C-alpha positions, 0 to 999 in steps of 0.5 A: 732904170738907167738915167740916160742923162747921166754925166760921162765919167771922169775916165770917159771925159779924159779918154775923149780929151786924150783922143782929141789931143792925139788927133790935133797934135799927132795922129794924121792920115797921109795925103794919099789916104793910104796910111795913118801916122801910127802905121808902118807904110811898108806893112799892109796889116799895119796900114789897115789897122792904123787907118781904122784907128785914125778914122775911128778918131776922125783924124785929118789928112796932113803931113806926118811929123818926124818920127822923133818929134812924134815919139816925144809928142806921144809920150807927153800926151800919154803922160798927161792922160795917165796922170789925169786918170791913174792918180784917180785910182790911188785909193785902190792901191794896197797899203795906201 
């Protein structure tokens, strides 16, 4: 029998924090609701995929951050996520 009140795993919590950081600092839907900031506005498939991701993460409508700033923000947010999760797997590395 499974305990339905089990605490979320460390990885589930970190993933939730990662998605929250993305939507608070980076991932937005343009004011027209046509494309999310992670999509290519000139590519139909990219627009649809980016909107689906943004909607699934409850991203807000806002103005896109300049591309270079967005790249730096994405790198920082992702680095924090990877450090918080992959370091927890260090015991699985061969030879460690």
